[in-house]
MILUMKE-153002 format. One line per 2 residues: number of its first residue (from 0); for each residue x, y, z of C-alpha. Coordinates in steps of 0.1 Angstrom, whole numbers. Layout:
NUM) X:Y:Z  ...
//
This chain:
0) -6:290:-89  12:261:-106
2) 40:245:-87  75:257:-99
4) 96:241:-71  96:205:-83
6) 87:175:-63  99:173:-26
8) 121:141:-31  138:151:-63
10) 175:142:-61  169:114:-36
12) 181:80:-48  166:49:-33
14) 180:14:-38  148:-8:-37
16) 156:-44:-28  121:-52:-17
18) 96:-75:-35  59:-85:-33
20) 38:-56:-20  48:-39:13
22) 82:-26:2  73:-19:-34
24) 41:0:-23  64:22:-1
26) 88:29:-29  60:36:-54
28) 47:64:-31  82:78:-28
30) 86:77:-66  54:97:-69
32) 71:123:-47  101:126:-70
34) 126:100:-57  147:81:-81
36) 139:44:-74  164:17:-86
38) 145:-15:-83  172:-41:-79
40) 161:-77:-85  176:-111:-87
42) 186:-123:-121  167:-155:-113
44) 131:-143:-120  131:-110:-102
46) 104:-98:-79  83:-128:-69
48) 51:-108:-78  61:-108:-114
50) 48:-144:-114  15:-136:-96
52) -20:-132:-113  -39:-114:-126
54) -21:-113:-160  -25:-92:-191
56) -8:-113:-217  27:-118:-201
58) 24:-88:-177  16:-94:-141
60) -9:-67:-131  -2:-74:-95
62) 34:-63:-101  23:-34:-123
64) 0:-20:-96  29:-14:-71
66) 59:-6:-93  52:26:-112
68) 79:51:-116  109:28:-111
70) 139:16:-130  149:-21:-129
72) 184:-37:-128  187:-75:-125
74) 218:-89:-108  230:-123:-97
76) 230:-117:-59  252:-147:-51
78) 283:-140:-71  312:-119:-59
80) 308:-95:-88  271:-92:-82
82) 276:-84:-45  301:-58:-54
84) 276:-42:-77  250:-43:-49
86) 275:-26:-25  282:1:-50
88) 245:7:-56  239:9:-19
90) 266:33:-10  257:54:-40
92) 221:58:-27  205:79:0
94) 182:51:11  182:13:9
96) 148:-4:13  144:-42:19
98) 118:-66:32  138:-98:37
100) 137:-117:70  158:-99:97
102) 195:-107:91  192:-117:54
104) 205:-83:42  238:-90:60
106) 241:-124:44  239:-106:10
108) 270:-86:19  250:-55:28
110) 252:-54:66  234:-22:77
112) 262:-12:102  289:-18:76
114) 270:2:50  265:31:74
116) 301:30:84  310:34:47
118) 284:61:42  272:77:75
120) 243:95:58  227:63:45
122) 192:54:56  183:17:57
124) 146:9:58  133:-26:66
126) 99:-43:66  96:-78:81
128) 68:-101:89  71:-102:127
130) 98:-77:137  135:-80:145
132) 132:-97:179  110:-124:194
134) 103:-161:187  88:-154:153
136) 114:-130:140  127:-155:115
138) 93:-169:105  78:-161:71
140) 51:-134:73  23:-126:48
142) -6:-102:49  -34:-126:57
144) -14:-143:84  -9:-108:100
146) -46:-100:95  -54:-132:115
148) -28:-127:142  -35:-90:150
150) -72:-92:155  -81:-75:122
152) -100:-105:108  -118:-110:141
154) -137:-77:137  -143:-81:99
156) -173:-101:88  -210:-108:94
158) -207:-119:130  -184:-137:155
160) -189:-170:136  -182:-155:102
162) -149:-137:99  -132:-125:67
164) -99:-111:55  -101:-75:42
166) -105:-77:4  -71:-62:-4
168) -38:-68:14  -44:-39:37
170) -16:-47:62  9:-49:34
172) -2:-16:20  -3:2:53
174) 31:-13:62  43:3:29
176) 28:37:39  45:34:74
178) 78:27:57  75:56:33
180) 66:79:63  96:66:82
182) 119:72:53  106:107:48
184) 111:114:85  147:99:84
186) 155:122:54  144:152:74
188) 164:140:104  195:136:82
190) 191:172:70  194:183:106
192) 221:160:118  239:148:87
194) 235:112:100  215:84:85
196) 196:59:105  179:25:104
198) 141:26:104  118:-5:104
200) 83:-18:108  66:-52:104
202) 33:-66:93  26:-76:129
204) 33:-41:143  13:-24:116
206) -17:-48:120  -18:-42:158
208) -16:-4:153  -45:-7:128
210) -67:-19:156  -72:17:168
212) -103:19:191  -110:-18:187
214) -77:-28:203  -80:0:229
216) -115:-13:238  -99:-47:248
218) -69:-31:266  -90:-7:287
220) -122:-28:293  -112:-64:288
222) -141:-67:263  -132:-86:231
224) -147:-68:200  -166:-89:175
226) -176:-82:139  -206:-59:133
228) -211:-67:96  -216:-35:76
230) -225:-15:107  -200:8:123
232) -189:-9:155  -196:21:178
234) -216:47:159  -253:44:149
236) -269:50:125  -237:44:105
238) -237:15:80  -256:1:50
240) -294:7:47  -319:-5:22
242) -338:20:0  -366:15:-26
244) -340:-1:-50  -304:-5:-39
246) -286:-1:-5  -267:30:5
248) -242:39:32  -254:66:56
250) -231:79:84  -244:99:113
252) -216:110:135  -231:136:159
254) -263:149:174  -268:176:148
256) -265:151:120  -290:128:138
258) -316:155:140  -310:166:104
260) -313:131:91  -346:126:110
262) -360:157:94  -348:148:60
264) -363:113:62  -397:128:71
266) -399:120:109  -385:149:129
268) -400:135:162  -378:104:158
270) -348:125:170  -364:128:205
272) -375:92:208  -361:81:242
274) -346:49:227  -325:69:203
276) -319:103:220  -282:99:224
278) -254:82:205  -250:56:233
280) -287:47:231  -286:45:193
282) -257:21:195  -275:-1:221
284) -307:-1:200  -291:-2:166
286) -311:-31:152  -345:-16:160
288) -333:18:147  -323:2:114
290) -358:-12:109  -373:23:116
292) -349:40:92  -353:15:64
294) -391:19:67  -386:56:59
296) -359:51:32  -380:26:13
298) -402:53:-2  -375:66:-25
300) -347:52:-46  -310:56:-38
302) -305:80:-66  -330:104:-50
304) -318:100:-14  -281:105:-20
306) -283:141:-33  -307:150:-5
308) -284:135:22  -253:151:8
310) -271:184:5  -279:182:42
312) -242:175:49  -250:139:59
314) -222:117:48  -237:91:23
316) -227:72:-7  -234:41:-29
318) -217:7:-28  -198:5:-61
320) -180:-23:-78  -147:-12:-95
322) -163:-6:-128  -187:18:-112
324) -160:34:-90  -138:43:-119
326) -169:57:-138  -180:80:-109
328) -179:117:-119  -159:126:-88
330) -133:100:-95  -131:112:-131
332) -128:148:-119  -98:138:-98
334) -81:123:-129  -71:93:-109
336) -60:71:-139  -29:77:-159
338) -22:57:-191  14:49:-196
340) 33:27:-221  55:-2:-212
342) 88:-9:-229  71:-33:-253
344) 47:-5:-263  16:-19:-246
346) -7:6:-230  -13:3:-192
348) -39:23:-173  -27:28:-137
350) -41:45:-106  -19:74:-99
352) -5:81:-64  -29:97:-39
354) -7:126:-26  -9:160:-43
356) 19:186:-39  11:223:-41
358) -23:214:-55  -7:193:-83
360) -17:156:-84  12:133:-91
362) 17:119:-126  33:86:-133
364) 67:93:-147  76:58:-159
366) 57:26:-165  65:-4:-143
368) 97:-18:-157  104:-52:-173
370) 131:-73:-155  165:-57:-162
372) 149:-30:-184  173:-3:-171
374) 204:-24:-163  226:-7:-189
376) 216:28:-178  221:21:-141
378) 255:5:-146  266:34:-168
380) 255:56:-139  280:38:-117
382) 308:48:-141  312:14:-158
384) 325:15:-193  305:-1:-221
386) 331:-29:-223  328:-35:-185
388) 290:-36:-188  291:-60:-218
390) 315:-83:-198  290:-85:-169
392) 261:-93:-193  281:-119:-211
394) 292:-135:-178  256:-137:-166
396) 263:-114:-137  235:-90:-148
398) 205:-92:-171  199:-65:-196
400) 164:-68:-212  164:-60:-250
402) 146:-28:-258  109:-34:-263
404) 111:-70:-251  80:-85:-235
406) 86:-97:-199  95:-133:-192
408) 71:-148:-167  90:-164:-138
410) 81:-200:-130  82:-219:-97
412) 72:-210:-62  73:-174:-51
414) 103:-179:-29  123:-195:-57
416) 112:-169:-82  124:-141:-60
418) 160:-153:-61  163:-145:-24
420) 157:-163:9  120:-169:16
422) 101:-153:44  98:-117:31
424) 68:-97:40  44:-98:12
//
């Protein structure tokens, strides 16, 4: 049945002071779930990612990818009037989200303890590079730095001498997911107690948590994991295998699947070969096993093998580029791409949020905003008169983008463009 109850976070207002990726990714997910996101940016260029490639004309697609469903107000953070507006926005919200270095929020006049004293139900959510304590707490933190420091890069690549970063800012994005989860949990807690709370994570903490069994392997055995290329580090056969034309991914996770794949590939006796009889032996002898399996796979093309493998409940799939991924029939069936229109009228295809509610996939309710696109509406929502708003605009305290205006592309370094102290998680 169609959902008639609305989205779970409808009525929740979030003041989003974050920039770059970790914080904005969190608030984009919360926007998908119905929250009202007021993206509050410095008048001096706004979110630093507005200046980051790739670009479509003057639009940063980096920014667009993480700022769907939000409204933008641009304020001069370093004037008394601007700080008063920030305070009003904060105490008028259910949640404040920020990813400055620890302590910077207080220097902006938004000390979390003072905010919660003024509004006990307020939730303050923070993402930093290295956490609130320790010798690096004030150091700038970025995704690849965290990938390197947490061991993630050390298990990604061809071998121990060839290590790579993950091809997307994975720690930023998972930090955003962790932040969204923490906010949702804090909202549930507030419903029970009436009290808000402070929740936080960092890129360093997220990266270490992503280690899963690799980190646990070191902690329990003292053995340092190394990259396994495109093979699964502990399961075999699980990885990339050549066929008659292009490689495919095949994943065998248990004994039944091992026997089934041997039958499917035309060599049922292989399942009882003493070198490959158990998962532990298959892992030890993975290189020899790969040669055997590719000798069987070479007799058919990938397009023939994949339906057979899937039909036998063996997880398998191709290796797509993004053009192929978006063209896949399953991706199209999920209707993963929404086309929205920016304030200047330009069309923007965006990947929708990944969480469905009551079997309804989320739809993008608003295109990523230009800087200050919603300033007038947000200030009106604070109860300011048109004359008061006009005075703030004329004094340069706020920026109100003209209707339909194309975005200005900020110049300068990312930290300068952000209009805020450097060192935010990105």
